[in-house]
C-alpha positions in Angstrom: 14.6 -0.7 -31.6 15.8 -4.1 -30.0 16.8 -4.4 -26.4 18.9 -6.5 -24.0 19.0 -7.0 -20.3 22.0 -3.9 -20.3 19.4 -1.5 -21.4 17.2 -1.8 -18.7 19.9 -1.6 -16.0 21.3 1.3 -17.6 18.3 2.9 -17.3 18.1 2.3 -13.6 22.0 3.2 -13.0 20.9 6.5 -14.8 17.8 7.0 -12.4 19.9 6.2 -9.4 22.9 8.5 -10.7 20.2 11.5 -11.2 18.4 10.7 -8.1 21.9 11.5 -6.2 22.6 14.5 -8.3 19.1 16.1 -7.2 19.8 15.8 -3.3 18.8 19.0 -1.6 18.2 19.1 1.8 14.5 19.4 1.8 11.8 17.6 3.5 10.7 15.9 0.0 13.9 14.6 -0.9 14.9 13.5 2.8 11.0 11.7 3.0 11.8 10.1 -0.6 15.0 9.0 0.3 13.9 7.4 3.7 10.9 5.5 1.8 13.5 4.3 -0.8 16.0 2.9 2.1 12.9 1.4 4.0 11.9 -0.3 1.0 15.1 -1.6 -0.6 16.2 -3.2 2.8 12.7 -5.1 3.3 12.9 -6.1 -0.3 16.5 -7.3 0.0 15.8 -9.3 3.5 12.5 -10.8 2.5 13.8 -12.2 -0.8 16.9 -13.6 1.0 14.5 -15.1 3.6 12.4 -16.4 0.9 15.4 -18.2 -1.1 17.0 -19.7 1.9 13.7 -21.1 3.4 12.5 -22.8 0.2 16.2 -24.2 -0.1 15.4 -26.2 2.7 11.8 -27.2 1.8 10.1 -24.7 4.4 11.7 -27.4 7.1 13.3 -24.2 8.9 11.6 -21.3 9.8 11.1 -19.3 13.0 7.4 -20.0 13.1 6.2 -21.8 16.3 2.7 -22.5 16.6 1.2 -25.5 18.4 -0.9 -28.0 16.3 -3.4 -27.9 15.2 -3.3 -24.3 15.5 -0.3 -24.4 13.6 -2.4 -25.6 9.6 -4.5 -22.4 10.3 -2.0 -19.8 10.7 0.1 -21.4 7.7 -2.7 -21.2 5.7 -3.4 -17.5 6.4 -0.1 -16.8 5.9 0.0 -18.7 2.6 -3.3 -17.1 1.2 -2.5 -13.5 2.4 0.2 -12.7 -0.3 -1.6 -13.6 -3.5 -5.2 -12.2 -2.2 -3.6 -9.0 -1.0 -1.2 -8.7 -4.0 -4.3 -9.0 -6.5 -6.4 -6.7 -4.8 -3.9 -3.9 -4.4 -2.8 -4.1 -8.0 -6.8 -3.7 -8.9 -8.1 -0.1 -9.6 -9.8 -0.4 -6.6 -7.1 -1.6 -4.0 -4.5 1.0 -5.5 -6.4 3.9 -3.6 -5.3 2.0 -0.4 -1.7 2.6 -1.2 -2.3 6.3 -0.4 -2.6 5.5 3.1 1.1 4.5 3.8 2.6 7.9 2.8 2.0 11.6 3.2 -1.0 12.6 0.8 1.1 15.4 -1.0 3.5 12.4 -2.2 1.2 9.4 -2.0 0.7 9.1 -5.9 4.4 9.3 -6.8 5.4 7.1 -4.1 2.8 4.4 -5.0 5.2 1.7 -6.6 7.7 2.3 -3.9 4.7 1.3 -1.1 3.6 -1.7 -3.2 6.7 -3.1 -3.4 7.1 -2.3 0.4 4.0 -3.9 1.2 4.9 -7.2 -1.1 8.3 -7.6 0.9 6.4 -7.6 3.9 4.0 -10.1 3.2 6.8 -12.4 1.8 9.0 -11.7 4.9 5.9 -12.6 7.2 5.1 -15.9 5.3 8.4 -17.4 5.0 9.7 -16.1 8.5 7.0 -17.0 10.6 6.1 -20.2 8.8 5.6 -23.4 11.6 7.4 -26.1 9.7 5.5 -29.7 9.9 8.6 -31.3 9.6 7.1 -34.3 7.2 9.8 -34.5 4.6 9.2 -36.6 1.3 12.7 -36.4 -0.2 16.0 -34.9 0.7 18.5 -35.8 -2.1 22.3 -36.2 -1.4 25.4 -36.4 -3.8 24.9 -35.9 -7.4 20.9 -35.3 -7.0 21.5 -32.7 -4.5 23.9 -31.0 -6.9 21.8 -31.1 -9.8 18.5 -29.8 -7.7 20.6 -27.0 -6.3 21.7 -26.1 -10.0 18.0 -26.1 -11.0 17.0 -24.1 -8.2 19.7 -21.5 -8.7 18.5 -21.2 -12.4 15.1 -20.7 -11.5 16.0 -17.8 -9.3 18.6 -16.5 -12.2 15.6 -16.4 -14.7 13.4 -14.4 -12.3 15.9 -12.0 -11.7 16.3 -12.0 -15.7 12.5 -11.3 -16.0 12.6 -8.8 -13.2 15.1 -6.7 -14.9 13.6 -7.1 -18.2 10.0 -5.9 -17.1 12.0 -2.6 -15.3 14.3 -3.4 -12.1 13.3 0.1 -11.2 9.6 -0.8 -11.0 10.0 -4.5 -9.7 12.3 -3.0 -6.8 10.1 -0.2 -5.7 12.8 2.5 -7.0 10.4 4.4 -9.3 8.3 5.8 -6.9 10.9 7.2 -4.1 13.5 8.3 -7.0 10.7 10.0 -9.1 10.1 11.6 -6.0 13.4 13.0 -5.1 13.7 14.3 -8.4 10.5 15.8 -8.3 9.3 14.0 -11.6 6.1 12.3 -12.3 7.2 8.3 -12.2 7.3 7.1 -15.8 6.6 3.6 -15.9 8.2 1.2 -18.2 6.8 0.5 -21.7 5.4 -2.9 -22.8 8.5 -5.2 -22.3 8.6 -7.4 -25.6 12.6 -8.0 -25.5 14.7 -10.7 -23.2 12.7 -13.4 -21.6 9.6 -11.5 -22.9 10.3 -12.4 -26.4 9.5 -16.1 -25.7 6.6 -15.7 -23.2 4.2 -13.0 -21.9 4.7 -14.0 -18.8 8.4 -15.0 -17.6 8.3 -13.4 -13.9 5.3 -15.3 -12.8 6.5 -18.6 -14.8 10.0 -18.0 -13.1 8.4 -17.5 -9.6 6.5 -20.5 -9.8 9.5 -22.7 -11.2 11.3 -21.5 -8.0 9.0 -23.4 -5.8 9.2 -26.5 -7.8 12.9 -26.6 -8.1 14.0 -26.7 -4.6 16.4 -29.0 -3.3 14.5 -30.5 -0.1 11.1 -31.7 -0.5 8.3 -31.1 2.5 4.8 -31.5 2.9 5.1 -27.4 3.5 7.0 -26.9 0.2 4.3 -28.9 -2.3 1.6 -27.1 -0.2 3.6 -23.2 -1.1 4.4 -24.6 -4.9 0.6 -25.9 -5.5 -1.2 -22.4 -4.4 1.7 -20.4 -6.0 1.6 -22.2 -9.1 -2.2 -21.7 -9.3 -1.7 -18.1 -8.4 1.0 -17.3 -11.2 -1.5 -19.0 -13.7 -4.7 -17.0 -12.8 -3.1 -13.7 -11.6 -1.5 -12.4 -15.1 -4.9 -12.6 -16.4 -5.9 -10.0 -14.8 -2.7 -8.3 -15.6 -3.4 -8.7 -19.1 -6.8 -6.9 -19.0 -5.0 -3.9 -17.7 -2.3 -4.1 -20.4 -5.1 -4.1 -22.9 -6.5 -1.2 -22.0 -3.2 0.5 -21.3 -1.5 -0.6 -24.7 -4.3 -1.6 -27.0 -3.3 -2.8 -30.0 0.1 -3.0 -29.3 -0.3 -5.7 -26.5 -2.9 -7.4 -28.5 -0.5 -7.8 -31.3 2.4 -8.8 -28.9 -0.5 -11.4 -27.2 -1.1 -12.9 -30.8 2.5 -13.7 -31.4 3.9 -14.6 -28.2 2.6 -17.6 -25.7 1.2 -16.9 -22.2 3.5 -19.1 -19.8 5.1 -22.0 -21.8 7.6 -21.1 -24.6 6.9 -22.1 -28.1 10.4 -23.0 -30.1 8.8 -24.1 -33.3 10.5 -22.5 -36.2 8.6 -19.8 -38.0 9.0 -18.9 -41.8 
């Protein structure tokens, strides 16, 4: 069945509605709600910090580590996200997610814990970064407007792709809402609609785009763009191996028809 961006949003709305309908004064529901509040607050805050920091090309942040130690701390901040993020997605790394919640709820809350940890990682990177103040390009006038438009479009693509992939999973809502309803988390099916009709990895592609369309360009922003783009190109390869095991021929067929990250607009007969 052909789906649009409205369908995953409707699924999330229905899940949210059913979650609050299931309210009961119990330890399980209250634990679920607490994890949800903490996760979504951290998720929202980290996205805002990332958006604003990159808008200024990482030239404005709260990090204040003196030279030459700032280069080392910035490198650690930059590498901790792709390394830990990839590790926690692996079968071995997923086991560590259970350490961050009560044992009896750990399996259900895993998606929420993962989203929370990823949010904390992004927050640390963009909030604690120490700017070098080496500015390559600071546009003005029409150039500034164009770059702002490109930056906005990149973020809109990232939001669109995240919704297509399952807003409840990407935001961390799947775990705590399932626990609140006393259900086993139902993960989204293989996304093949929306932006996933054009490329298999629209989230990674649009995430990389946000790092290259910032209005102000600095040495800091260039480093982040290069490292994150390398990560966005390599990391999905491991994700697709997991998809091959999970979805089998369905994913193999999809993979044979849809390009990896760069869309092909050639006409098909």
